[in-house]
NUDRENDO-774694 format. One record per residue (C-alpha): x, y, z; residue number from 0; residue in one letter. Coordinates in steps of 0.25 Angstrom, whole numbers, plus 2048, in hexadecimal, padded with zeros to 3 digits. Each point is the difference from the previous one (the first is absolute). Layout:
<nodes>
<node><xx>X</xx><yy>Y</yy><zz>Z</zz><balo>NUM</balo><dovo>a</dovo></node>
...
</nodes>
This chain:
<nodes>
<node><xx>A83</xx><yy>66C</yy><zz>4EB</zz><balo>0</balo><dovo>m</dovo></node>
<node><xx>80E</xx><yy>804</yy><zz>7FD</zz><balo>1</balo><dovo>g</dovo></node>
<node><xx>80E</xx><yy>7F9</yy><zz>803</zz><balo>2</balo><dovo>k</dovo></node>
<node><xx>80B</xx><yy>807</yy><zz>806</zz><balo>3</balo><dovo>w</dovo></node>
<node><xx>809</xx><yy>807</yy><zz>7F7</zz><balo>4</balo><dovo>n</dovo></node>
<node><xx>811</xx><yy>807</yy><zz>800</zz><balo>5</balo><dovo>p</dovo></node>
<node><xx>7FE</xx><yy>80A</yy><zz>807</zz><balo>6</balo><dovo>c</dovo></node>
<node><xx>80D</xx><yy>80D</yy><zz>7FF</zz><balo>7</balo><dovo>k</dovo></node>
<node><xx>807</xx><yy>802</yy><zz>80C</zz><balo>8</balo><dovo>r</dovo></node>
<node><xx>7FB</xx><yy>80E</yy><zz>801</zz><balo>9</balo><dovo>r</dovo></node>
<node><xx>7F2</xx><yy>7FD</yy><zz>7FD</zz><balo>10</balo><dovo>d</dovo></node>
<node><xx>802</xx><yy>7F8</yy><zz>80E</zz><balo>11</balo><dovo>f</dovo></node>
<node><xx>805</xx><yy>809</yy><zz>808</zz><balo>12</balo><dovo>i</dovo></node>
<node><xx>7F8</xx><yy>80A</yy><zz>7FC</zz><balo>13</balo><dovo>r</dovo></node>
<node><xx>7F3</xx><yy>7F8</yy><zz>805</zz><balo>14</balo><dovo>k</dovo></node>
<node><xx>808</xx><yy>7FC</yy><zz>80E</zz><balo>15</balo><dovo>l</dovo></node>
<node><xx>800</xx><yy>80B</yy><zz>7FF</zz><balo>16</balo><dovo>r</dovo></node>
<node><xx>7F0</xx><yy>802</yy><zz>800</zz><balo>17</balo><dovo>k</dovo></node>
<node><xx>7FF</xx><yy>7F9</yy><zz>80C</zz><balo>18</balo><dovo>f</dovo></node>
<node><xx>80B</xx><yy>80A</yy><zz>809</zz><balo>19</balo><dovo>g</dovo></node>
<node><xx>80F</xx><yy>7F9</yy><zz>7FF</zz><balo>20</balo><dovo>f</dovo></node>
<node><xx>809</xx><yy>809</yy><zz>7FF</zz><balo>21</balo><dovo>q</dovo></node>
<node><xx>808</xx><yy>806</yy><zz>7F3</zz><balo>22</balo><dovo>r</dovo></node>
<node><xx>80A</xx><yy>7F3</yy><zz>7FF</zz><balo>23</balo><dovo>p</dovo></node>
<node><xx>80E</xx><yy>804</yy><zz>805</zz><balo>24</balo><dovo>e</dovo></node>
<node><xx>80D</xx><yy>7F9</yy><zz>7FE</zz><balo>25</balo><dovo>p</dovo></node>
<node><xx>807</xx><yy>7F6</yy><zz>80B</zz><balo>26</balo><dovo>g</dovo></node>
<node><xx>80C</xx><yy>7F5</yy><zz>7F9</zz><balo>27</balo><dovo>g</dovo></node>
<node><xx>7FB</xx><yy>7F9</yy><zz>7F6</zz><balo>28</balo><dovo>r</dovo></node>
<node><xx>7F1</xx><yy>802</yy><zz>7FE</zz><balo>29</balo><dovo>h</dovo></node>
<node><xx>7F7</xx><yy>80A</yy><zz>802</zz><balo>30</balo><dovo>h</dovo></node>
<node><xx>7F5</xx><yy>802</yy><zz>80C</zz><balo>31</balo><dovo>y</dovo></node>
<node><xx>7F3</xx><yy>804</yy><zz>801</zz><balo>32</balo><dovo>m</dovo></node>
<node><xx>7FB</xx><yy>803</yy><zz>80D</zz><balo>33</balo><dovo>r</dovo></node>
<node><xx>7F2</xx><yy>802</yy><zz>808</zz><balo>34</balo><dovo>y</dovo></node>
<node><xx>801</xx><yy>802</yy><zz>80E</zz><balo>35</balo><dovo>g</dovo></node>
<node><xx>80A</xx><yy>7F7</yy><zz>805</zz><balo>36</balo><dovo>t</dovo></node>
<node><xx>7FC</xx><yy>7F3</yy><zz>7F6</zz><balo>37</balo><dovo>y</dovo></node>
<node><xx>80A</xx><yy>801</yy><zz>7F5</zz><balo>38</balo><dovo>t</dovo></node>
<node><xx>802</xx><yy>7FB</yy><zz>7F0</zz><balo>39</balo><dovo>l</dovo></node>
<node><xx>80A</xx><yy>7FD</yy><zz>7F8</zz><balo>40</balo><dovo>t</dovo></node>
<node><xx>800</xx><yy>803</yy><zz>7F4</zz><balo>41</balo><dovo>l</dovo></node>
<node><xx>80B</xx><yy>7F9</yy><zz>7F5</zz><balo>42</balo><dovo>p</dovo></node>
<node><xx>806</xx><yy>807</yy><zz>7F3</zz><balo>43</balo><dovo>g</dovo></node>
<node><xx>7FA</xx><yy>7FF</yy><zz>7F6</zz><balo>44</balo><dovo>n</dovo></node>
<node><xx>7F5</xx><yy>805</yy><zz>7F5</zz><balo>45</balo><dovo>e</dovo></node>
<node><xx>7F6</xx><yy>7F7</yy><zz>7FF</zz><balo>46</balo><dovo>e</dovo></node>
<node><xx>7FD</xx><yy>7F7</yy><zz>80C</zz><balo>47</balo><dovo>y</dovo></node>
<node><xx>7F9</xx><yy>7F4</yy><zz>7F9</zz><balo>48</balo><dovo>s</dovo></node>
<node><xx>7F2</xx><yy>7F7</yy><zz>804</zz><balo>49</balo><dovo>v</dovo></node>
<node><xx>80A</xx><yy>7F7</yy><zz>80A</zz><balo>50</balo><dovo>s</dovo></node>
<node><xx>804</xx><yy>80C</yy><zz>806</zz><balo>51</balo><dovo>q</dovo></node>
<node><xx>7F7</xx><yy>809</yy><zz>802</zz><balo>52</balo><dovo>l</dovo></node>
<node><xx>7F9</xx><yy>7F6</yy><zz>806</zz><balo>53</balo><dovo>m</dovo></node>
<node><xx>80C</xx><yy>7FF</yy><zz>808</zz><balo>54</balo><dovo>l</dovo></node>
<node><xx>7FF</xx><yy>80D</yy><zz>804</zz><balo>55</balo><dovo>l</dovo></node>
<node><xx>7F0</xx><yy>801</yy><zz>801</zz><balo>56</balo><dovo>l</dovo></node>
<node><xx>804</xx><yy>7F5</yy><zz>809</zz><balo>57</balo><dovo>w</dovo></node>
<node><xx>807</xx><yy>806</yy><zz>80B</zz><balo>58</balo><dovo>e</dovo></node>
<node><xx>7F6</xx><yy>80C</yy><zz>7FE</zz><balo>59</balo><dovo>f</dovo></node>
<node><xx>7F5</xx><yy>7F7</yy><zz>807</zz><balo>60</balo><dovo>e</dovo></node>
<node><xx>807</xx><yy>7F8</yy><zz>809</zz><balo>61</balo><dovo>v</dovo></node>
<node><xx>807</xx><yy>80E</yy><zz>805</zz><balo>62</balo><dovo>g</dovo></node>
<node><xx>7F3</xx><yy>806</yy><zz>800</zz><balo>63</balo><dovo>f</dovo></node>
<node><xx>7F4</xx><yy>7F4</yy><zz>803</zz><balo>64</balo><dovo>n</dovo></node>
<node><xx>7F9</xx><yy>805</yy><zz>7F4</zz><balo>65</balo><dovo>k</dovo></node>
<node><xx>7FE</xx><yy>7F8</yy><zz>7F4</zz><balo>66</balo><dovo>y</dovo></node>
<node><xx>803</xx><yy>809</yy><zz>7F3</zz><balo>67</balo><dovo>l</dovo></node>
<node><xx>7F5</xx><yy>7FC</yy><zz>7F2</zz><balo>68</balo><dovo>s</dovo></node>
<node><xx>802</xx><yy>800</yy><zz>7F3</zz><balo>69</balo><dovo>l</dovo></node>
<node><xx>7F5</xx><yy>80B</yy><zz>801</zz><balo>70</balo><dovo>a</dovo></node>
<node><xx>805</xx><yy>807</yy><zz>80C</zz><balo>71</balo><dovo>v</dovo></node>
<node><xx>80F</xx><yy>802</yy><zz>7F7</zz><balo>72</balo><dovo>w</dovo></node>
<node><xx>7FB</xx><yy>805</yy><zz>7F4</zz><balo>73</balo><dovo>e</dovo></node>
<node><xx>7F8</xx><yy>80A</yy><zz>805</zz><balo>74</balo><dovo>r</dovo></node>
<node><xx>80D</xx><yy>805</yy><zz>805</zz><balo>75</balo><dovo>l</dovo></node>
</nodes>
């Protein structure tokens, strides 16, 4: 079984776009990605650490009530 690795911001955005999110929108200090009425805030750093990635994916899971496994994440 693999392990979670840091993720580049553009790769994270690309993977969320495959789920149906819209392009990032500027607003305030951060960019946002929308999926219907759900809004996900994106940090501005170039690469997300494993802990930051896990937090963002947790927000995704809470917003959509779906579990995103490592295997699914790597296939995107």
